[in-house]
FIKOLRO-438029 format. One record per residue (C-alpha): x, y, z. Coordinates in steps of 0.001 Angstrom, whole numbers, plus 500000, padded with zeros to 6 digits. Example, Ala and Ser with C-alpha at 12.3 -4.5 7.8 and 13.67 -1.06 7.14 Angstrom:
2
<rec u="512300" v="495500" w="507800"/>
<rec u="513670" v="498940" w="507140"/>
END
This chain:
415
<rec u="179140" v="804831" w="753606"/>
<rec u="176033" v="805179" w="751443"/>
<rec u="174068" v="801980" w="751421"/>
<rec u="175445" v="800513" w="754655"/>
<rec u="172665" v="801422" w="757074"/>
<rec u="172726" v="799899" w="760570"/>
<rec u="171810" v="796226" w="760356"/>
<rec u="168824" v="795649" w="762610"/>
<rec u="167904" v="792077" w="761667"/>
<rec u="170079" v="789013" w="762251"/>
<rec u="171551" v="787538" w="759057"/>
<rec u="170011" v="784212" w="758028"/>
<rec u="171865" v="781206" w="759334"/>
<rec u="173453" v="778953" w="756745"/>
<rec u="171779" v="775626" w="756120"/>
<rec u="173431" v="772529" w="754640"/>
<rec u="172112" v="773346" w="751157"/>
<rec u="172919" v="777068" w="751522"/>
<rec u="169951" v="778779" w="749812"/>
<rec u="170877" v="781831" w="747742"/>
<rec u="170661" v="785190" w="749506"/>
<rec u="169474" v="788241" w="747581"/>
<rec u="172070" v="790897" w="746764"/>
<rec u="171667" v="794339" w="748270"/>
<rec u="172721" v="797225" w="745996"/>
<rec u="174741" v="800199" w="747152"/>
<rec u="173386" v="803420" w="745631"/>
<rec u="175556" v="806517" w="745368"/>
<rec u="173593" v="809755" w="745430"/>
<rec u="175251" v="813196" w="745512"/>
<rec u="173559" v="815373" w="748160"/>
<rec u="172813" v="818323" w="745867"/>
<rec u="171008" v="816820" w="742872"/>
<rec u="170255" v="813246" w="744035"/>
<rec u="171069" v="811840" w="740610"/>
<rec u="172071" v="808177" w="740551"/>
<rec u="175833" v="807920" w="740024"/>
<rec u="176324" v="804167" w="740220"/>
<rec u="174827" v="800936" w="741458"/>
<rec u="177044" v="798353" w="743164"/>
<rec u="175681" v="794940" w="744164"/>
<rec u="176708" v="792986" w="747255"/>
<rec u="175843" v="789312" w="747719"/>
<rec u="175323" v="788444" w="750477"/>
<rec u="174273" v="791826" w="751790"/>
<rec u="176467" v="791613" w="754912"/>
<rec u="179592" v="791977" w="752797"/>
<rec u="178581" v="795645" w="753331"/>
<rec u="181296" v="796971" w="751004"/>
<rec u="183554" v="799943" w="751664"/>
<rec u="185483" v="802791" w="750054"/>
<rec u="188994" v="802052" w="748799"/>
<rec u="189737" v="805549" w="747488"/>
<rec u="187722" v="808721" w="747023"/>
<rec u="186516" v="807430" w="743667"/>
<rec u="186298" v="803647" w="744041"/>
<rec u="184371" v="801134" w="746146"/>
<rec u="184886" v="797484" w="747015"/>
<rec u="181961" v="795082" w="746774"/>
<rec u="181635" v="791311" w="746905"/>
<rec u="179780" v="788402" w="745324"/>
<rec u="179422" v="784815" w="746491"/>
<rec u="179500" v="781893" w="744048"/>
<rec u="178489" v="778377" w="745131"/>
<rec u="180797" v="775511" w="744179"/>
<rec u="179296" v="772743" w="746331"/>
<rec u="177033" v="772275" w="749326"/>
<rec u="179547" v="773821" w="751740"/>
<rec u="182188" v="775134" w="749340"/>
<rec u="182097" v="778500" w="747609"/>
<rec u="184286" v="781350" w="746467"/>
<rec u="183990" v="785063" w="747167"/>
<rec u="184920" v="787523" w="744435"/>
<rec u="185821" v="791038" w="745570"/>
<rec u="185303" v="793771" w="742992"/>
<rec u="186721" v="797257" w="742569"/>
<rec u="183997" v="799609" w="741321"/>
<rec u="184294" v="803104" w="739902"/>
<rec u="181996" v="805266" w="742020"/>
<rec u="181228" v="807550" w="739083"/>
<rec u="180026" v="805257" w="736322"/>
<rec u="179147" v="807868" w="733728"/>
<rec u="181682" v="806643" w="731194"/>
<rec u="180239" v="806454" w="727688"/>
<rec u="183040" v="804473" w="726055"/>
<rec u="182730" v="800693" w="726196"/>
<rec u="186520" v="800429" w="726278"/>
<rec u="186879" v="802054" w="729705"/>
<rec u="186512" v="799797" w="732747"/>
<rec u="184118" v="800785" w="735512"/>
<rec u="184533" v="797520" w="737433"/>
<rec u="187460" v="795154" w="737873"/>
<rec u="187985" v="791924" w="739757"/>
<rec u="190284" v="792462" w="742722"/>
<rec u="190553" v="789053" w="744432"/>
<rec u="188916" v="785634" w="744271"/>
<rec u="189101" v="783687" w="747535"/>
<rec u="188026" v="780130" w="748258"/>
<rec u="185604" v="779493" w="751144"/>
<rec u="185595" v="776150" w="752947"/>
<rec u="183090" v="774548" w="755334"/>
<rec u="180195" v="776943" w="754542"/>
<rec u="182183" v="780046" w="755458"/>
<rec u="181797" v="783316" w="753545"/>
<rec u="183518" v="786697" w="753401"/>
<rec u="181634" v="789451" w="755228"/>
<rec u="182168" v="792908" w="756701"/>
<rec u="184789" v="794202" w="754284"/>
<rec u="186847" v="797228" w="755355"/>
<rec u="190107" v="798910" w="754339"/>
<rec u="193024" v="800154" w="756476"/>
<rec u="195476" v="802733" w="755102"/>
<rec u="199093" v="801684" w="755853"/>
<rec u="200384" v="805225" w="755248"/>
<rec u="198915" v="806294" w="758596"/>
<rec u="200576" v="803577" w="760721"/>
<rec u="203762" v="805526" w="761496"/>
<rec u="201943" v="808515" w="763010"/>
<rec u="199481" v="806871" w="765421"/>
<rec u="197333" v="808995" w="767684"/>
<rec u="197807" v="806457" w="770467"/>
<rec u="200371" v="803663" w="770948"/>
<rec u="199037" v="800629" w="772788"/>
<rec u="201192" v="798194" w="774748"/>
<rec u="201544" v="794629" w="773521"/>
<rec u="199750" v="792006" w="775569"/>
<rec u="201563" v="789568" w="777829"/>
<rec u="203122" v="786566" w="776035"/>
<rec u="200797" v="783598" w="775859"/>
<rec u="197757" v="785652" w="776796"/>
<rec u="196509" v="786271" w="773270"/>
<rec u="192882" v="785552" w="772451"/>
<rec u="193575" v="785657" w="768718"/>
<rec u="196248" v="783637" w="766916"/>
<rec u="197803" v="785457" w="763937"/>
<rec u="199118" v="783370" w="761044"/>
<rec u="201414" v="784932" w="758437"/>
<rec u="200546" v="783129" w="755199"/>
<rec u="203049" v="785126" w="753147"/>
<rec u="206046" v="784127" w="755283"/>
<rec u="209258" v="782953" w="753643"/>
<rec u="209781" v="780246" w="756267"/>
<rec u="210257" v="776709" w="754947"/>
<rec u="207069" v="775331" w="756408"/>
<rec u="204929" v="777990" w="754762"/>
<rec u="206547" v="778881" w="751439"/>
<rec u="206405" v="775507" w="749683"/>
<rec u="202741" v="775513" w="748736"/>
<rec u="200363" v="778476" w="749168"/>
<rec u="197415" v="776094" w="748835"/>
<rec u="193949" v="777488" w="749416"/>
<rec u="193359" v="780674" w="751296"/>
<rec u="194119" v="779052" w="754643"/>
<rec u="196959" v="776518" w="754004"/>
<rec u="200134" v="775934" w="755918"/>
<rec u="199791" v="778562" w="758588"/>
<rec u="196543" v="777026" w="759852"/>
<rec u="197472" v="773363" w="759744"/>
<rec u="198740" v="773594" w="763296"/>
<rec u="195130" v="774169" w="764326"/>
<rec u="193951" v="771126" w="762417"/>
<rec u="196658" v="768698" w="763562"/>
<rec u="195383" v="768621" w="767139"/>
<rec u="191792" v="767908" w="766192"/>
<rec u="190164" v="764525" w="766703"/>
<rec u="190304" v="762110" w="763760"/>
<rec u="186677" v="761497" w="762807"/>
<rec u="185120" v="759276" w="760137"/>
<rec u="184892" v="761323" w="756918"/>
<rec u="181411" v="762606" w="756179"/>
<rec u="180068" v="764060" w="752934"/>
<rec u="180993" v="767532" w="754172"/>
<rec u="184523" v="766419" w="755071"/>
<rec u="184996" v="764756" w="751705"/>
<rec u="183812" v="767885" w="749882"/>
<rec u="186193" v="770062" w="751904"/>
<rec u="189088" v="767690" w="751159"/>
<rec u="188272" v="767760" w="747443"/>
<rec u="188133" v="771564" w="747503"/>
<rec u="191533" v="771737" w="749202"/>
<rec u="193013" v="769418" w="746588"/>
<rec u="191484" v="771548" w="743826"/>
<rec u="192991" v="774734" w="745220"/>
<rec u="196408" v="773202" w="745863"/>
<rec u="198694" v="774485" w="743148"/>
<rec u="195888" v="776650" w="741726"/>
<rec u="196132" v="779539" w="744161"/>
<rec u="198109" v="782686" w="743462"/>
<rec u="200625" v="783241" w="746263"/>
<rec u="200673" v="786616" w="748069"/>
<rec u="202911" v="789222" w="746445"/>
<rec u="206005" v="789877" w="748548"/>
<rec u="205666" v="793400" w="749895"/>
<rec u="206003" v="795141" w="753228"/>
<rec u="203300" v="797410" w="754622"/>
<rec u="204583" v="800337" w="752536"/>
<rec u="203060" v="803793" w="752686"/>
<rec u="201190" v="803348" w="749410"/>
<rec u="199638" v="800007" w="750349"/>
<rec u="196306" v="799339" w="751971"/>
<rec u="194982" v="796318" w="753868"/>
<rec u="191728" v="794635" w="752925"/>
<rec u="190160" v="793256" w="756126"/>
<rec u="187120" v="790990" w="756419"/>
<rec u="185574" v="788248" w="758541"/>
<rec u="185834" v="784691" w="757297"/>
<rec u="186471" v="781160" w="758607"/>
<rec u="187699" v="777702" w="757699"/>
<rec u="185978" v="775346" w="760196"/>
<rec u="182316" v="776436" w="760195"/>
<rec u="179923" v="778994" w="758748"/>
<rec u="180015" v="781314" w="761754"/>
<rec u="182687" v="784023" w="761219"/>
<rec u="185594" v="783112" w="763500"/>
<rec u="188609" v="784401" w="761595"/>
<rec u="189789" v="787727" w="760211"/>
<rec u="191342" v="787637" w="756756"/>
<rec u="193879" v="790280" w="755753"/>
<rec u="195045" v="790879" w="752180"/>
<rec u="197380" v="793626" w="751003"/>
<rec u="196164" v="795890" w="748203"/>
<rec u="199129" v="797251" w="746283"/>
<rec u="199092" v="800643" w="744506"/>
<rec u="198825" v="799127" w="741013"/>
<rec u="195659" v="797271" w="742110"/>
<rec u="193807" v="800432" w="743194"/>
<rec u="192468" v="801340" w="739765"/>
<rec u="189869" v="799874" w="737424"/>
<rec u="192242" v="800432" w="734506"/>
<rec u="194083" v="797441" w="733069"/>
<rec u="193061" v="793794" w="732611"/>
<rec u="189553" v="792833" w="733665"/>
<rec u="188241" v="789612" w="735194"/>
<rec u="191697" v="788450" w="736205"/>
<rec u="193139" v="788442" w="732684"/>
<rec u="196554" v="789353" w="734075"/>
<rec u="196975" v="786081" w="735995"/>
<rec u="197971" v="782607" w="734942"/>
<rec u="195098" v="780512" w="733675"/>
<rec u="195557" v="777878" w="736406"/>
<rec u="195544" v="780349" w="739315"/>
<rec u="191903" v="780105" w="740344"/>
<rec u="192156" v="781723" w="743779"/>
<rec u="194144" v="784321" w="745691"/>
<rec u="195874" v="783470" w="748979"/>
<rec u="195581" v="785717" w="752020"/>
<rec u="198542" v="787442" w="753651"/>
<rec u="197422" v="786980" w="757270"/>
<rec u="194653" v="785195" w="759141"/>
<rec u="193659" v="785965" w="762737"/>
<rec u="191774" v="783152" w="764476"/>
<rec u="189816" v="784457" w="767487"/>
<rec u="188342" v="781070" w="768531"/>
<rec u="184886" v="782583" w="768766"/>
<rec u="182046" v="784174" w="766822"/>
<rec u="182973" v="787627" w="765481"/>
<rec u="180050" v="790038" w="765803"/>
<rec u="181689" v="793403" w="765147"/>
<rec u="184817" v="795165" w="763872"/>
<rec u="186079" v="798736" w="763749"/>
<rec u="189277" v="800653" w="762975"/>
<rec u="190944" v="803346" w="765053"/>
<rec u="191058" v="806804" w="763404"/>
<rec u="194734" v="806285" w="762477"/>
<rec u="193811" v="802876" w="760934"/>
<rec u="196564" v="801118" w="762905"/>
<rec u="194415" v="799241" w="765431"/>
<rec u="191593" v="796829" w="764688"/>
<rec u="188938" v="796412" w="767402"/>
<rec u="186924" v="793176" w="767279"/>
<rec u="183760" v="792172" w="769144"/>
<rec u="183881" v="788409" w="769688"/>
<rec u="181857" v="785846" w="771637"/>
<rec u="184282" v="783106" w="772644"/>
<rec u="183925" v="779389" w="772030"/>
<rec u="184565" v="777088" w="775006"/>
<rec u="188249" v="776421" w="775603"/>
<rec u="189434" v="773349" w="773716"/>
<rec u="186260" v="773063" w="771644"/>
<rec u="186446" v="771133" w="768357"/>
<rec u="184306" v="771781" w="765289"/>
<rec u="183256" v="768306" w="764176"/>
<rec u="180458" v="769458" w="761848"/>
<rec u="180726" v="772754" w="759899"/>
<rec u="176970" v="773207" w="760210"/>
<rec u="177106" v="772923" w="764020"/>
<rec u="179519" v="775519" w="765439"/>
<rec u="180375" v="775412" w="769146"/>
<rec u="178222" v="777289" w="771672"/>
<rec u="179271" v="780866" w="772316"/>
<rec u="179691" v="782890" w="775488"/>
<rec u="177223" v="785564" w="776559"/>
<rec u="180075" v="787866" w="777518"/>
<rec u="181526" v="789825" w="774606"/>
<rec u="185303" v="790228" w="774364"/>
<rec u="186491" v="793409" w="772651"/>
<rec u="189890" v="792385" w="771252"/>
<rec u="192521" v="794796" w="769884"/>
<rec u="195067" v="793976" w="767150"/>
<rec u="197994" v="796088" w="765921"/>
<rec u="197885" v="795916" w="762110"/>
<rec u="201492" v="797077" w="761796"/>
<rec u="202988" v="794320" w="763953"/>
<rec u="200107" v="791832" w="763491"/>
<rec u="199972" v="791219" w="767232"/>
<rec u="197199" v="791379" w="769777"/>
<rec u="197671" v="794330" w="772113"/>
<rec u="196306" v="795316" w="775512"/>
<rec u="193826" v="793072" w="777243"/>
<rec u="190305" v="792405" w="776062"/>
<rec u="187726" v="795028" w="777015"/>
<rec u="184682" v="793562" w="778735"/>
<rec u="181352" v="794679" w="780154"/>
<rec u="178834" v="794202" w="777332"/>
<rec u="176841" v="791038" w="776751"/>
<rec u="174854" v="789234" w="774046"/>
<rec u="172343" v="786420" w="774331"/>
<rec u="171336" v="785129" w="770883"/>
<rec u="172661" v="781631" w="770014"/>
<rec u="175385" v="781174" w="767426"/>
<rec u="172973" v="780385" w="764568"/>
<rec u="171078" v="783660" w="765131"/>
<rec u="173932" v="786058" w="765863"/>
<rec u="173876" v="789441" w="764195"/>
<rec u="176393" v="792203" w="763745"/>
<rec u="176842" v="794798" w="766492"/>
<rec u="178633" v="797861" w="765173"/>
<rec u="181356" v="799542" w="767202"/>
<rec u="183278" v="802792" w="766729"/>
<rec u="186663" v="804134" w="767810"/>
<rec u="187721" v="807749" w="768396"/>
<rec u="191084" v="809189" w="769441"/>
<rec u="190562" v="808406" w="773146"/>
<rec u="187445" v="806234" w="773365"/>
<rec u="185875" v="802991" w="772121"/>
<rec u="182116" v="802494" w="771951"/>
<rec u="179989" v="799452" w="771190"/>
<rec u="176417" v="798318" w="771227"/>
<rec u="175197" v="795200" w="773046"/>
<rec u="172166" v="792964" w="773454"/>
<rec u="171765" v="793875" w="777133"/>
<rec u="169944" v="797121" w="776200"/>
<rec u="172987" v="799327" w="776685"/>
<rec u="175662" v="801052" w="774696"/>
<rec u="179140" v="801126" w="776253"/>
<rec u="182112" v="803509" w="776225"/>
<rec u="185685" v="802559" w="777218"/>
<rec u="188841" v="804615" w="777677"/>
<rec u="191399" v="803504" w="775055"/>
<rec u="194362" v="804457" w="777277"/>
<rec u="193365" v="802587" w="780448"/>
<rec u="190876" v="799980" w="779121"/>
<rec u="188278" v="801025" w="781695"/>
<rec u="184533" v="801156" w="781070"/>
<rec u="183420" v="804780" w="781388"/>
<rec u="179684" v="804707" w="780704"/>
<rec u="176616" v="802509" w="780152"/>
<rec u="174012" v="804166" w="777916"/>
<rec u="170550" v="802741" w="778485"/>
<rec u="167976" v="801820" w="775826"/>
<rec u="164820" v="799717" w="775948"/>
<rec u="166088" v="797083" w="773507"/>
<rec u="169218" v="795819" w="771733"/>
<rec u="171722" v="798533" w="770800"/>
<rec u="172870" v="797691" w="767265"/>
<rec u="175126" v="800552" w="766319"/>
<rec u="177145" v="803423" w="767766"/>
<rec u="179012" v="806303" w="766120"/>
<rec u="181202" v="809100" w="767445"/>
<rec u="180896" v="812556" w="765929"/>
<rec u="183910" v="813111" w="763621"/>
<rec u="184113" v="816697" w="764920"/>
<rec u="183636" v="816060" w="768643"/>
<rec u="184621" v="812698" w="770156"/>
<rec u="182605" v="813331" w="773327"/>
<rec u="179378" v="813249" w="771316"/>
<rec u="178049" v="809746" w="770574"/>
<rec u="174990" v="808419" w="768757"/>
<rec u="173422" v="805036" w="769609"/>
<rec u="170824" v="803207" w="767486"/>
<rec u="168554" v="800562" w="769003"/>
<rec u="165806" v="798072" w="768228"/>
<rec u="163574" v="800243" w="770406"/>
<rec u="163261" v="802451" w="767276"/>
<rec u="165232" v="805336" w="768751"/>
<rec u="168524" v="807044" w="767999"/>
<rec u="169941" v="808800" w="771044"/>
<rec u="172661" v="811445" w="771246"/>
<rec u="174932" v="811421" w="774309"/>
<rec u="177380" v="814054" w="775509"/>
<rec u="179988" v="813729" w="778223"/>
<rec u="179271" v="815650" w="781472"/>
<rec u="182268" v="817868" w="780749"/>
<rec u="180955" v="819033" w="777380"/>
<rec u="177437" v="819475" w="778818"/>
<rec u="178826" v="821824" w="781468"/>
<rec u="180835" v="823658" w="778825"/>
<rec u="177754" v="824197" w="776667"/>
<rec u="175617" v="825290" w="779628"/>
<rec u="178166" v="827678" w="781129"/>
<rec u="177262" v="831383" w="780691"/>
<rec u="179367" v="832980" w="778033"/>
<rec u="181264" v="836171" w="778987"/>
<rec u="180090" v="839328" w="777292"/>
<rec u="182488" v="840804" w="774734"/>
<rec u="184512" v="843715" w="776111"/>
<rec u="183197" v="846261" w="773632"/>
<rec u="179582" v="845308" w="774345"/>
<rec u="180246" v="845811" w="778061"/>
<rec u="181941" v="849189" w="777400"/>
<rec u="178996" v="850403" w="775269"/>
<rec u="176513" v="849488" w="777993"/>
<rec u="178522" v="851480" w="780560"/>
<rec u="178298" v="854658" w="778421"/>
<rec u="174521" v="854617" w="778208"/>
END
């Protein structure tokens, strides 16, 4: 997407007073004339933003409420902002989500539900009890979840909190409690809807225990929300509904450092560095230590279950307060990811086996398959190089001598 170049520098770690981070604009430039079509601002920059439709983009802004409390507003932007009339919307507020314990919304992407029923590859569900990520349905009609939608993380996540040690309340804990009380009864519940063909899923990294991204938030976007027409700035909602609740939350119990969708949009692949088993976040500004080994987790967005087993081989070494995003990509048959061990990696999606290690001289930040040929991969690295890799099979196919056309051979015989 224009404006989302590979991120080579680690994002700044959050401090207790959370200094403001400068927004990074997304510029849309048509390739023929290079005239500026629109300017969309993201704050912080690692929201990245994404396309919702062919003519609209999603961006995000962060607003501070307290030292460790904030809210993220996600905006729908018209990509072609050449409207002269002041009565025509070019931007519209989509969702407003509360952030607790210094967390923020980052890495926004969209999955198209209409493609779920014709997947290019069906993956097997993982063994019961072996899930790395716990999926909470916050829009369930069950009695223990439908009474009070609360803030964006409410009932479905309380099971995580109940087992945690009872500590003396600190200033941070008191602020978080006050924020939860503020949001209780002032959060718009998720609209009841199945993953219908016209719907899309808004996916992003978030959290509720600490600033490091350790959860994946999922919010349905219904067809009537996919246009900038209509009420602006949330005029269509009740005046006391400050925030929007999420539909699902996936807790990976680790630091999320990358996400990518399969071509059919059904499967979400997540790079995560795990927290120690049984670890407790006592201070939101001090997340648990993270593993050097990266787990590549896979979630089925239709069933909201973890599938297959985690893919492993790649490693990362920066501590949790210096972690940066490592982009991954998924093709019909393969998964690729960068790593901090100076290699890019390729796995087989069918058999979960590592097929190749692609060497660089420094951290590999980003990988991308060719949309026309899945056995052609680009890797970008901190060694200031971008390398193109082909599979041995396609190399042999390109190097094989091509047979002469029959008519050319017949003409040469007559000479």
